[in-house]
PyMOL Python script that loads the backbone (N, CA, C, O; Angstrom):
from pymol import cmd

cmd.read_pdbstr("""\
ATOM      1  N   UNK A   1       5.413 -12.115   5.585  1.00  0.00           N
ATOM      2  CA  UNK A   1       5.360 -11.062   6.565  1.00  0.00           C
ATOM      3  C   UNK A   1       4.834  -9.799   5.892  1.00  0.00           C
ATOM      4  O   UNK A   1       5.319  -9.413   4.829  1.00  0.00           O
ATOM      5  N   UNK A   2       3.850  -9.158   6.503  1.00  0.00           N
ATOM      6  CA  UNK A   2       3.313  -7.903   5.991  1.00  0.00           C
ATOM      7  C   UNK A   2       3.201  -6.921   7.146  1.00  0.00           C
ATOM      8  O   UNK A   2       2.678  -7.255   8.209  1.00  0.00           O
ATOM      9  N   UNK A   3       3.691  -5.716   6.934  1.00  0.00           N
ATOM     10  CA  UNK A   3       3.565  -4.637   7.914  1.00  0.00           C
ATOM     11  C   UNK A   3       2.824  -3.505   7.222  1.00  0.00           C
ATOM     12  O   UNK A   3       3.211  -3.082   6.132  1.00  0.00           O
ATOM     13  N   UNK A   4       1.761  -3.012   7.846  1.00  0.00           N
ATOM     14  CA  UNK A   4       0.966  -1.926   7.272  1.00  0.00           C
ATOM     15  C   UNK A   4       0.938  -0.784   8.269  1.00  0.00           C
ATOM     16  O   UNK A   4       0.555  -0.973   9.423  1.00  0.00           O
ATOM     17  N   UNK A   5       1.342   0.407   7.830  1.00  0.00           N
ATOM     18  CA  UNK A   5       1.385   1.580   8.700  1.00  0.00           C
ATOM     19  C   UNK A   5       0.631   2.708   8.018  1.00  0.00           C
ATOM     20  O   UNK A   5       0.863   2.999   6.845  1.00  0.00           O
ATOM     21  N   UNK A   6      -0.279   3.346   8.758  1.00  0.00           N
ATOM     22  CA  UNK A   6      -1.007   4.497   8.241  1.00  0.00           C
ATOM     23  C   UNK A   6      -0.412   5.764   8.807  1.00  0.00           C
ATOM     24  O   UNK A   6       0.012   5.799   9.962  1.00  0.00           O
ATOM     25  N   UNK A   7      -0.380   6.802   7.998  1.00  0.00           N
ATOM     26  CA  UNK A   7       0.064   8.106   8.469  1.00  0.00           C
ATOM     27  C   UNK A   7      -1.004   8.659   9.403  1.00  0.00           C
ATOM     28  O   UNK A   7      -2.110   8.120   9.435  1.00  0.00           O
ATOM     29  N   UNK A   8      -0.721   9.705  10.160  1.00  0.00           N
ATOM     30  CA  UNK A   8      -1.718  10.236  11.103  1.00  0.00           C
ATOM     31  C   UNK A   8      -3.069  10.502  10.441  1.00  0.00           C
ATOM     32  O   UNK A   8      -3.146  11.039   9.336  1.00  0.00           O
ATOM     33  N   UNK A   9      -4.129  10.112  11.146  1.00  0.00           N
ATOM     34  CA  UNK A   9      -5.498  10.254  10.643  1.00  0.00           C
ATOM     35  C   UNK A   9      -6.293  11.057  11.656  1.00  0.00           C
ATOM     36  O   UNK A   9      -6.232  10.774  12.852  1.00  0.00           O
ATOM     37  N   UNK A  10      -7.043  12.059  11.196  1.00  0.00           N
ATOM     38  CA  UNK A  10      -7.901  12.857  12.057  1.00  0.00           C
ATOM     39  C   UNK A  10      -9.143  12.039  12.392  1.00  0.00           C
ATOM     40  O   UNK A  10      -9.889  11.649  11.495  1.00  0.00           O
ATOM     41  N   UNK A  11      -9.369  11.777  13.680  1.00  0.00           N
ATOM     42  CA  UNK A  11     -10.480  10.932  14.089  1.00  0.00           C
ATOM     43  C   UNK A  11     -11.720  11.715  14.483  1.00  0.00           C
ATOM     44  O   UNK A  11     -12.786  11.120  14.644  1.00  0.00           O
ATOM     45  N   UNK A  12     -11.621  13.023  14.642  1.00  0.00           N
ATOM     46  CA  UNK A  12     -12.791  13.808  15.020  1.00  0.00           C
ATOM     47  C   UNK A  12     -13.646  14.102  13.787  1.00  0.00           C
ATOM     48  O   UNK A  12     -13.145  14.132  12.663  1.00  0.00           O
ATOM     49  N   UNK A  13     -14.914  14.312  14.009  1.00  0.00           N
ATOM     50  CA  UNK A  13     -15.859  14.582  12.930  1.00  0.00           C
ATOM     51  C   UNK A  13     -15.659  16.011  12.421  1.00  0.00           C
ATOM     52  O   UNK A  13     -15.556  16.939  13.223  1.00  0.00           O
ATOM     53  N   UNK A  14     -15.602  16.202  11.093  1.00  0.00           N
ATOM     54  CA  UNK A  14     -15.443  17.571  10.569  1.00  0.00           C
ATOM     55  C   UNK A  14     -16.683  18.408  10.876  1.00  0.00           C
ATOM     56  O   UNK A  14     -17.786  17.877  11.008  1.00  0.00           O
ATOM     57  N   UNK A  15     -16.490  19.710  10.988  1.00  0.00           N
ATOM     58  CA  UNK A  15     -17.604  20.597  11.326  1.00  0.00           C
ATOM     59  C   UNK A  15     -18.598  20.743  10.188  1.00  0.00           C
ATOM     60  O   UNK A  15     -19.778  20.995  10.434  1.00  0.00           O
ATOM     61  N   UNK A  16     -18.160  20.593   8.968  1.00  0.00           N
ATOM     62  CA  UNK A  16     -19.070  20.661   7.829  1.00  0.00           C
ATOM     63  C   UNK A  16     -19.056  19.322   7.115  1.00  0.00           C
ATOM     64  O   UNK A  16     -18.039  18.628   7.084  1.00  0.00           O
ATOM     65  N   UNK A  17     -20.181  18.975   6.550  1.00  0.00           N
ATOM     66  CA  UNK A  17     -20.228  17.721   5.806  1.00  0.00           C
ATOM     67  C   UNK A  17     -19.814  17.997   4.369  1.00  0.00           C
ATOM     68  O   UNK A  17     -20.158  19.028   3.792  1.00  0.00           O
ATOM     69  N   UNK A  18     -19.095  17.085   3.823  1.00  0.00           N
ATOM     70  CA  UNK A  18     -18.615  17.227   2.455  1.00  0.00           C
ATOM     71  C   UNK A  18     -18.581  15.856   1.805  1.00  0.00           C
ATOM     72  O   UNK A  18     -18.496  14.836   2.489  1.00  0.00           O
ATOM     73  N   UNK A  19     -18.646  15.835   0.512  1.00  0.00           N
ATOM     74  CA  UNK A  19     -18.585  14.550  -0.179  1.00  0.00           C
ATOM     75  C   UNK A  19     -17.251  14.400  -0.912  1.00  0.00           C
ATOM     76  O   UNK A  19     -17.119  13.597  -1.836  1.00  0.00           O
ATOM     77  N   UNK A  20     -16.268  15.190  -0.479  1.00  0.00           N
ATOM     78  CA  UNK A  20     -14.954  15.104  -1.102  1.00  0.00           C
ATOM     79  C   UNK A  20     -14.171  13.918  -0.561  1.00  0.00           C
ATOM     80  O   UNK A  20     -14.301  13.547   0.605  1.00  0.00           O
ATOM     81  N   UNK A  21     -13.366  13.339  -1.418  1.00  0.00           N
ATOM     82  CA  UNK A  21     -12.506  12.240  -0.997  1.00  0.00           C
ATOM     83  C   UNK A  21     -11.296  12.809  -0.272  1.00  0.00           C
ATOM     84  O   UNK A  21     -10.673  13.767  -0.729  1.00  0.00           O
ATOM     85  N   UNK A  22     -10.978  12.209   0.851  1.00  0.00           N
ATOM     86  CA  UNK A  22      -9.833  12.620   1.658  1.00  0.00           C
ATOM     87  C   UNK A  22      -8.753  11.548   1.559  1.00  0.00           C
ATOM     88  O   UNK A  22      -9.032  10.371   1.786  1.00  0.00           O
ATOM     89  N   UNK A  23      -7.518  11.941   1.223  1.00  0.00           N
ATOM     90  CA  UNK A  23      -6.460  10.925   1.128  1.00  0.00           C
ATOM     91  C   UNK A  23      -5.976  10.491   2.508  1.00  0.00           C
ATOM     92  O   UNK A  23      -5.856  11.307   3.422  1.00  0.00           O
ATOM     93  N   UNK A  24      -5.703   9.206   2.644  1.00  0.00           N
ATOM     94  CA  UNK A  24      -5.142   8.649   3.863  1.00  0.00           C
ATOM     95  C   UNK A  24      -3.852   7.938   3.467  1.00  0.00           C
ATOM     96  O   UNK A  24      -3.883   6.902   2.804  1.00  0.00           O
ATOM     97  N   UNK A  25      -2.711   8.508   3.881  1.00  0.00           N
ATOM     98  CA  UNK A  25      -1.422   7.958   3.495  1.00  0.00           C
ATOM     99  C   UNK A  25      -1.120   6.647   4.209  1.00  0.00           C
ATOM    100  O   UNK A  25      -1.514   6.444   5.357  1.00  0.00           O
ATOM    101  N   UNK A  26      -0.420   5.768   3.517  1.00  0.00           N
ATOM    102  CA  UNK A  26      -0.015   4.505   4.132  1.00  0.00           C
ATOM    103  C   UNK A  26       1.339   4.059   3.600  1.00  0.00           C
ATOM    104  O   UNK A  26       1.760   4.448   2.510  1.00  0.00           O
ATOM    105  N   UNK A  27       2.004   3.239   4.389  1.00  0.00           N
ATOM    106  CA  UNK A  27       3.235   2.566   3.991  1.00  0.00           C
ATOM    107  C   UNK A  27       3.053   1.093   4.294  1.00  0.00           C
ATOM    108  O   UNK A  27       2.604   0.724   5.379  1.00  0.00           O
ATOM    109  N   UNK A  28       3.395   0.266   3.348  1.00  0.00           N
ATOM    110  CA  UNK A  28       3.259  -1.170   3.510  1.00  0.00           C
ATOM    111  C   UNK A  28       4.596  -1.815   3.192  1.00  0.00           C
ATOM    112  O   UNK A  28       5.214  -1.505   2.173  1.00  0.00           O
ATOM    113  N   UNK A  29       5.039  -2.704   4.054  1.00  0.00           N
ATOM    114  CA  UNK A  29       6.274  -3.440   3.810  1.00  0.00           C
ATOM    115  C   UNK A  29       5.943  -4.925   3.804  1.00  0.00           C
ATOM    116  O   UNK A  29       5.246  -5.408   4.696  1.00  0.00           O
ATOM    117  N   UNK A  30       6.433  -5.648   2.813  1.00  0.00           N
ATOM    118  CA  UNK A  30       6.217  -7.080   2.750  1.00  0.00           C
ATOM    119  C   UNK A  30       7.473  -7.806   2.341  1.00  0.00           C
ATOM    120  O   UNK A  30       8.341  -7.259   1.661  1.00  0.00           O
ATOM    121  N   UNK A  31       7.550  -9.034   2.763  1.00  0.00           N
ATOM    122  CA  UNK A  31       8.661  -9.894   2.389  1.00  0.00           C
ATOM    123  C   UNK A  31       8.029 -11.160   1.825  1.00  0.00           C
ATOM    124  O   UNK A  31       7.307 -11.866   2.528  1.00  0.00           O
ATOM    125  N   UNK A  32       8.305 -11.445   0.550  1.00  0.00           N
ATOM    126  CA  UNK A  32       7.664 -12.585  -0.107  1.00  0.00           C
ATOM    127  C   UNK A  32       8.448 -12.959  -1.356  1.00  0.00           C
ATOM    128  O   UNK A  32       9.393 -12.274  -1.747  1.00  0.00           O
ATOM    129  N   UNK A  33       8.037 -14.053  -1.967  1.00  0.00           N
ATOM    130  CA  UNK A  33       8.621 -14.460  -3.244  1.00  0.00           C
ATOM    131  C   UNK A  33       8.109 -13.534  -4.347  1.00  0.00           C
ATOM    132  O   UNK A  33       7.045 -12.927  -4.223  1.00  0.00           O
ATOM    133  N   UNK A  34       8.876 -13.438  -5.412  1.00  0.00           N
ATOM    134  CA  UNK A  34       8.561 -12.551  -6.531  1.00  0.00           C
ATOM    135  C   UNK A  34       7.146 -12.790  -7.060  1.00  0.00           C
ATOM    136  O   UNK A  34       6.398 -11.836  -7.276  1.00  0.00           O
ATOM    137  N   UNK A  35       6.777 -14.038  -7.266  1.00  0.00           N
ATOM    138  CA  UNK A  35       5.454 -14.372  -7.820  1.00  0.00           C
ATOM    139  C   UNK A  35       4.337 -13.920  -6.887  1.00  0.00           C
ATOM    140  O   UNK A  35       3.295 -13.453  -7.347  1.00  0.00           O
ATOM    141  N   UNK A  36       4.548 -14.058  -5.568  1.00  0.00           N
ATOM    142  CA  UNK A  36       3.535 -13.637  -4.603  1.00  0.00           C
ATOM    143  C   UNK A  36       3.390 -12.120  -4.575  1.00  0.00           C
ATOM    144  O   UNK A  36       2.291 -11.604  -4.376  1.00  0.00           O
ATOM    145  N   UNK A  37       4.488 -11.411  -4.772  1.00  0.00           N
ATOM    146  CA  UNK A  37       4.430  -9.949  -4.823  1.00  0.00           C
ATOM    147  C   UNK A  37       3.651  -9.494  -6.053  1.00  0.00           C
ATOM    148  O   UNK A  37       2.838  -8.574  -5.970  1.00  0.00           O
ATOM    149  N   UNK A  38       3.896 -10.133  -7.184  1.00  0.00           N
ATOM    150  CA  UNK A  38       3.136  -9.794  -8.399  1.00  0.00           C
ATOM    151  C   UNK A  38       1.644 -10.027  -8.191  1.00  0.00           C
ATOM    152  O   UNK A  38       0.821  -9.202  -8.588  1.00  0.00           O
ATOM    153  N   UNK A  39       1.299 -11.147  -7.570  1.00  0.00           N
ATOM    154  CA  UNK A  39      -0.108 -11.450  -7.296  1.00  0.00           C
ATOM    155  C   UNK A  39      -0.714 -10.399  -6.377  1.00  0.00           C
ATOM    156  O   UNK A  39      -1.832  -9.942  -6.613  1.00  0.00           O
ATOM    157  N   UNK A  40       0.014 -10.012  -5.330  1.00  0.00           N
ATOM    158  CA  UNK A  40      -0.480  -9.004  -4.395  1.00  0.00           C
ATOM    159  C   UNK A  40      -0.723  -7.669  -5.091  1.00  0.00           C
ATOM    160  O   UNK A  40      -1.770  -7.051  -4.896  1.00  0.00           O
ATOM    161  N   UNK A  41       0.229  -7.220  -5.896  1.00  0.00           N
ATOM    162  CA  UNK A  41       0.081  -5.931  -6.590  1.00  0.00           C
ATOM    163  C   UNK A  41      -1.082  -5.993  -7.577  1.00  0.00           C
ATOM    164  O   UNK A  41      -1.805  -5.010  -7.738  1.00  0.00           O
ATOM    165  N   UNK A  42      -1.270  -7.132  -8.239  1.00  0.00           N
ATOM    166  CA  UNK A  42      -2.412  -7.297  -9.145  1.00  0.00           C
ATOM    167  C   UNK A  42      -3.725  -7.185  -8.366  1.00  0.00           C
ATOM    168  O   UNK A  42      -4.640  -6.485  -8.801  1.00  0.00           O
ATOM    169  N   UNK A  43      -3.828  -7.867  -7.219  1.00  0.00           N
ATOM    170  CA  UNK A  43      -5.041  -7.792  -6.406  1.00  0.00           C
ATOM    171  C   UNK A  43      -5.267  -6.376  -5.883  1.00  0.00           C
ATOM    172  O   UNK A  43      -6.406  -5.914  -5.826  1.00  0.00           O
ATOM    173  N   UNK A  44      -4.209  -5.694  -5.507  1.00  0.00           N
ATOM    174  CA  UNK A  44      -4.316  -4.317  -5.025  1.00  0.00           C
ATOM    175  C   UNK A  44      -4.870  -3.399  -6.119  1.00  0.00           C
ATOM    176  O   UNK A  44      -5.650  -2.489  -5.839  1.00  0.00           O
ATOM    177  N   UNK A  45      -4.462  -3.644  -7.354  1.00  0.00           N
ATOM    178  CA  UNK A  45      -4.940  -2.802  -8.460  1.00  0.00           C
ATOM    179  C   UNK A  45      -6.411  -3.068  -8.792  1.00  0.00           C
ATOM    180  O   UNK A  45      -7.043  -2.260  -9.473  1.00  0.00           O
ATOM    181  N   UNK A  46      -6.958  -4.178  -8.323  1.00  0.00           N
ATOM    182  CA  UNK A  46      -8.351  -4.536  -8.619  1.00  0.00           C
ATOM    183  C   UNK A  46      -9.319  -4.203  -7.487  1.00  0.00           C
ATOM    184  O   UNK A  46     -10.510  -4.495  -7.595  1.00  0.00           O
ATOM    185  N   UNK A  47      -8.832  -3.600  -6.411  1.00  0.00           N
ATOM    186  CA  UNK A  47      -9.694  -3.279  -5.285  1.00  0.00           C
ATOM    187  C   UNK A  47     -10.717  -2.216  -5.670  1.00  0.00           C
ATOM    188  O   UNK A  47     -10.488  -1.443  -6.600  1.00  0.00           O
ATOM    189  N   UNK A  48     -11.836  -2.171  -4.965  1.00  0.00           N
ATOM    190  CA  UNK A  48     -12.871  -1.171  -5.229  1.00  0.00           C
ATOM    191  C   UNK A  48     -12.495   0.211  -4.692  1.00  0.00           C
ATOM    192  O   UNK A  48     -13.045   1.220  -5.132  1.00  0.00           O
ATOM    193  N   UNK A  49     -11.576   0.254  -3.757  1.00  0.00           N
ATOM    194  CA  UNK A  49     -11.152   1.533  -3.177  1.00  0.00           C
ATOM    195  C   UNK A  49     -10.176   2.228  -4.126  1.00  0.00           C
ATOM    196  O   UNK A  49      -9.351   1.582  -4.772  1.00  0.00           O
ATOM    197  N   UNK A  50     -10.284   3.557  -4.199  1.00  0.00           N
ATOM    198  CA  UNK A  50      -9.350   4.331  -5.017  1.00  0.00           C
ATOM    199  C   UNK A  50      -8.030   4.422  -4.269  1.00  0.00           C
ATOM    200  O   UNK A  50      -7.978   4.912  -3.141  1.00  0.00           O
ATOM    201  N   UNK A  51      -6.959   3.946  -4.906  1.00  0.00           N
ATOM    202  CA  UNK A  51      -5.635   3.934  -4.303  1.00  0.00           C
ATOM    203  C   UNK A  51      -4.645   4.522  -5.296  1.00  0.00           C
ATOM    204  O   UNK A  51      -4.657   4.171  -6.476  1.00  0.00           O
ATOM    205  N   UNK A  52      -3.793   5.414  -4.819  1.00  0.00           N
ATOM    206  CA  UNK A  52      -2.691   5.873  -5.663  1.00  0.00           C
ATOM    207  C   UNK A  52      -1.396   5.391  -5.021  1.00  0.00           C
ATOM    208  O   UNK A  52      -1.227   5.469  -3.804  1.00  0.00           O
ATOM    209  N   UNK A  53      -0.496   4.898  -5.842  1.00  0.00           N
ATOM    210  CA  UNK A  53       0.786   4.405  -5.360  1.00  0.00           C
ATOM    211  C   UNK A  53       1.843   5.443  -5.698  1.00  0.00           C
ATOM    212  O   UNK A  53       2.049   5.774  -6.865  1.00  0.00           O
ATOM    213  N   UNK A  54       2.514   5.959  -4.667  1.00  0.00           N
ATOM    214  CA  UNK A  54       3.548   6.968  -4.858  1.00  0.00           C
ATOM    215  C   UNK A  54       4.890   6.338  -5.198  1.00  0.00           C
ATOM    216  O   UNK A  54       5.631   6.857  -6.033  1.00  0.00           O
ATOM    217  N   UNK A  55       5.208   5.206  -4.545  1.00  0.00           N
ATOM    218  CA  UNK A  55       6.478   4.553  -4.834  1.00  0.00           C
ATOM    219  C   UNK A  55       6.430   3.086  -4.421  1.00  0.00           C
ATOM    220  O   UNK A  55       5.708   2.698  -3.502  1.00  0.00           O
ATOM    221  N   UNK A  56       7.216   2.290  -5.125  1.00  0.00           N
ATOM    222  CA  UNK A  56       7.426   0.887  -4.774  1.00  0.00           C
ATOM    223  C   UNK A  56       8.933   0.656  -4.809  1.00  0.00           C
ATOM    224  O   UNK A  56       9.578   0.873  -5.835  1.00  0.00           O
ATOM    225  N   UNK A  57       9.489   0.216  -3.685  1.00  0.00           N
ATOM    226  CA  UNK A  57      10.910  -0.113  -3.603  1.00  0.00           C
ATOM    227  C   UNK A  57      11.034  -1.614  -3.402  1.00  0.00           C
ATOM    228  O   UNK A  57      10.403  -2.174  -2.506  1.00  0.00           O
ATOM    229  N   UNK A  58      11.843  -2.271  -4.230  1.00  0.00           N
ATOM    230  CA  UNK A  58      12.049  -3.713  -4.149  1.00  0.00           C
ATOM    231  C   UNK A  58      13.532  -3.973  -3.962  1.00  0.00           C
ATOM    232  O   UNK A  58      14.367  -3.432  -4.688  1.00  0.00           O
ATOM    233  N   UNK A  59      13.854  -4.812  -2.973  1.00  0.00           N
ATOM    234  CA  UNK A  59      15.248  -5.184  -2.757  1.00  0.00           C
ATOM    235  C   UNK A  59      15.326  -6.673  -2.438  1.00  0.00           C
ATOM    236  O   UNK A  59      14.376  -7.265  -1.927  1.00  0.00           O
ATOM    237  N   UNK A  60      16.459  -7.255  -2.744  1.00  0.00           N
ATOM    238  CA  UNK A  60      16.663  -8.668  -2.479  1.00  0.00           C
ATOM    239  C   UNK A  60      18.140  -8.974  -2.405  1.00  0.00           C
ATOM    240  O   UNK A  60      18.981  -8.121  -2.690  1.00  0.00           O
ATOM    241  N   UNK A  61      18.446 -10.190  -2.021  1.00  0.00           N
ATOM    242  CA  UNK A  61      19.836 -10.609  -1.916  1.00  0.00           C
ATOM    243  C   UNK A  61      20.114 -11.718  -2.911  1.00  0.00           C
ATOM    244  O   UNK A  61      19.254 -12.568  -3.147  1.00  0.00           O
ATOM    245  N   UNK A  62      21.270 -11.724  -3.483  1.00  0.00           N
ATOM    246  CA  UNK A  62      21.666 -12.799  -4.397  1.00  0.00           C
ATOM    247  C   UNK A  62      20.770 -12.865  -5.620  1.00  0.00           C
ATOM    248  O   UNK A  62      20.430 -11.845  -6.218  1.00  0.00           O
ATOM    249  N   UNK A  63      20.401 -14.068  -5.975  1.00  0.00           N
ATOM    250  CA  UNK A  63      19.540 -14.273  -7.140  1.00  0.00           C
ATOM    251  C   UNK A  63      18.084 -14.185  -6.701  1.00  0.00           C
ATOM    252  O   UNK A  63      17.392 -15.196  -6.581  1.00  0.00           O
ATOM    253  N   UNK A  64      17.638 -12.964  -6.465  1.00  0.00           N
ATOM    254  CA  UNK A  64      16.329 -12.717  -5.855  1.00  0.00           C
ATOM    255  C   UNK A  64      15.166 -13.235  -6.690  1.00  0.00           C
ATOM    256  O   UNK A  64      14.136 -13.612  -6.130  1.00  0.00           O
ATOM    257  N   UNK A  65      15.297 -13.262  -7.988  1.00  0.00           N
ATOM    258  CA  UNK A  65      14.174 -13.636  -8.826  1.00  0.00           C
ATOM    259  C   UNK A  65      14.084 -15.140  -9.069  1.00  0.00           C
ATOM    260  O   UNK A  65      13.280 -15.572  -9.895  1.00  0.00           O
ATOM    261  N   UNK A  66      14.871 -15.937  -8.386  1.00  0.00           N
ATOM    262  CA  UNK A  66      14.827 -17.386  -8.584  1.00  0.00           C
ATOM    263  C   UNK A  66      14.337 -18.126  -7.349  1.00  0.00           C
ATOM    264  O   UNK A  66      14.697 -19.287  -7.151  1.00  0.00           O
ATOM    265  N   UNK A  67      13.530 -17.487  -6.518  1.00  0.00           N
ATOM    266  CA  UNK A  67      12.940 -18.175  -5.385  1.00  0.00           C
ATOM    267  C   UNK A  67      13.243 -17.585  -4.033  1.00  0.00           C
ATOM    268  O   UNK A  67      12.550 -17.901  -3.065  1.00  0.00           O
ATOM    269  N   UNK A  68      14.252 -16.740  -3.923  1.00  0.00           N
ATOM    270  CA  UNK A  68      14.543 -16.105  -2.640  1.00  0.00           C
ATOM    271  C   UNK A  68      13.488 -15.052  -2.333  1.00  0.00           C
ATOM    272  O   UNK A  68      12.751 -14.621  -3.220  1.00  0.00           O
ATOM    273  N   UNK A  69      13.421 -14.645  -1.079  1.00  0.00           N
ATOM    274  CA  UNK A  69      12.450 -13.641  -0.679  1.00  0.00           C
ATOM    275  C   UNK A  69      12.937 -12.242  -1.045  1.00  0.00           C
ATOM    276  O   UNK A  69      14.128 -11.940  -0.963  1.00  0.00           O
ATOM    277  N   UNK A  70      12.009 -11.411  -1.443  1.00  0.00           N
ATOM    278  CA  UNK A  70      12.262 -10.003  -1.729  1.00  0.00           C
ATOM    279  C   UNK A  70      11.589  -9.164  -0.654  1.00  0.00           C
ATOM    280  O   UNK A  70      10.589  -9.575  -0.066  1.00  0.00           O
ATOM    281  N   UNK A  71      12.138  -7.999  -0.406  1.00  0.00           N
ATOM    282  CA  UNK A  71      11.512  -7.042   0.503  1.00  0.00           C
ATOM    283  C   UNK A  71      10.948  -5.915  -0.345  1.00  0.00           C
ATOM    284  O   UNK A  71      11.657  -5.326  -1.162  1.00  0.00           O
ATOM    285  N   UNK A  72       9.663  -5.615  -0.146  1.00  0.00           N
ATOM    286  CA  UNK A  72       8.972  -4.578  -0.911  1.00  0.00           C
ATOM    287  C   UNK A  72       8.424  -3.541   0.060  1.00  0.00           C
ATOM    288  O   UNK A  72       7.772  -3.887   1.045  1.00  0.00           O
ATOM    289  N   UNK A  73       8.690  -2.274  -0.218  1.00  0.00           N
ATOM    290  CA  UNK A  73       8.091  -1.176   0.537  1.00  0.00           C
ATOM    291  C   UNK A  73       7.240  -0.370  -0.437  1.00  0.00           C
ATOM    292  O   UNK A  73       7.736   0.137  -1.443  1.00  0.00           O
ATOM    293  N   UNK A  74       5.964  -0.260  -0.127  1.00  0.00           N
ATOM    294  CA  UNK A  74       5.008   0.416  -0.998  1.00  0.00           C
ATOM    295  C   UNK A  74       4.445   1.610  -0.238  1.00  0.00           C
ATOM    296  O   UNK A  74       3.968   1.462   0.887  1.00  0.00           O
ATOM    297  N   UNK A  75       4.498   2.784  -0.844  1.00  0.00           N
ATOM    298  CA  UNK A  75       3.945   3.997  -0.235  1.00  0.00           C
ATOM    299  C   UNK A  75       2.841   4.524  -1.140  1.00  0.00           C
ATOM    300  O   UNK A  75       2.993   4.588  -2.360  1.00  0.00           O
ATOM    301  N   UNK A  76       1.727   4.900  -0.518  1.00  0.00           N
ATOM    302  CA  UNK A  76       0.630   5.381  -1.335  1.00  0.00           C
ATOM    303  C   UNK A  76      -0.427   6.077  -0.509  1.00  0.00           C
ATOM    304  O   UNK A  76      -0.220   6.412   0.657  1.00  0.00           O
ATOM    305  N   UNK A  77      -1.580   6.288  -1.155  1.00  0.00           N
ATOM    306  CA  UNK A  77      -2.714   6.946  -0.518  1.00  0.00           C
ATOM    307  C   UNK A  77      -3.992   6.211  -0.892  1.00  0.00           C
ATOM    308  O   UNK A  77      -4.195   5.853  -2.052  1.00  0.00           O
ATOM    309  N   UNK A  78      -4.844   5.989   0.089  1.00  0.00           N
ATOM    310  CA  UNK A  78      -6.186   5.466  -0.139  1.00  0.00           C
ATOM    311  C   UNK A  78      -7.136   6.624   0.086  1.00  0.00           C
ATOM    312  O   UNK A  78      -6.943   7.404   1.019  1.00  0.00           O
ATOM    313  N   UNK A  79      -8.145   6.752  -0.737  1.00  0.00           N
ATOM    314  CA  UNK A  79      -9.063   7.875  -0.643  1.00  0.00           C
ATOM    315  C   UNK A  79     -10.364   7.419   0.008  1.00  0.00           C
ATOM    316  O   UNK A  79     -10.960   6.421  -0.396  1.00  0.00           O
ATOM    317  N   UNK A  80     -10.797   8.173   1.027  1.00  0.00           N
ATOM    318  CA  UNK A  80     -12.035   7.857   1.748  1.00  0.00           C
ATOM    319  C   UNK A  80     -12.939   9.076   1.713  1.00  0.00           C
ATOM    320  O   UNK A  80     -12.473  10.216   1.691  1.00  0.00           O
ATOM    321  N   UNK A  81     -14.251   8.815   1.707  1.00  0.00           N
ATOM    322  CA  UNK A  81     -15.228   9.910   1.751  1.00  0.00           C
ATOM    323  C   UNK A  81     -15.644  10.160   3.189  1.00  0.00           C
ATOM    324  O   UNK A  81     -15.856   9.218   3.953  1.00  0.00           O
ATOM    325  N   UNK A  82     -15.761  11.421   3.556  1.00  0.00           N
ATOM    326  CA  UNK A  82     -16.214  11.782   4.917  1.00  0.00           C
ATOM    327  C   UNK A  82     -17.684  12.061   4.901  1.00  0.00           C
ATOM    328  O   UNK A  82     -18.263  12.382   5.939  1.00  0.00           O
TER     329      UNK A  82
END
""", "prot")
cmd.dss("prot")
cmd.show_as("cartoon", "prot")
cmd.util.cbc("prot")
cmd.orient("prot")
């Protein structure tokens, strides 16, 4: 299960053109096995888009690292050019 939520984004065209990168905040929540979460974070770090991660929260029940599902909440920013 993956849930991806973006913070409010301005959809109108800016009055001046600029080549500055604009941050777009996001929150992502996933529920998966530990190994799958590691793979996902590795793939995320290899993307061509500039991404900064502000926080990663991981929680689980019982012996979470032996096969049970973990819940991960990742908050960050992706940078886009206008």
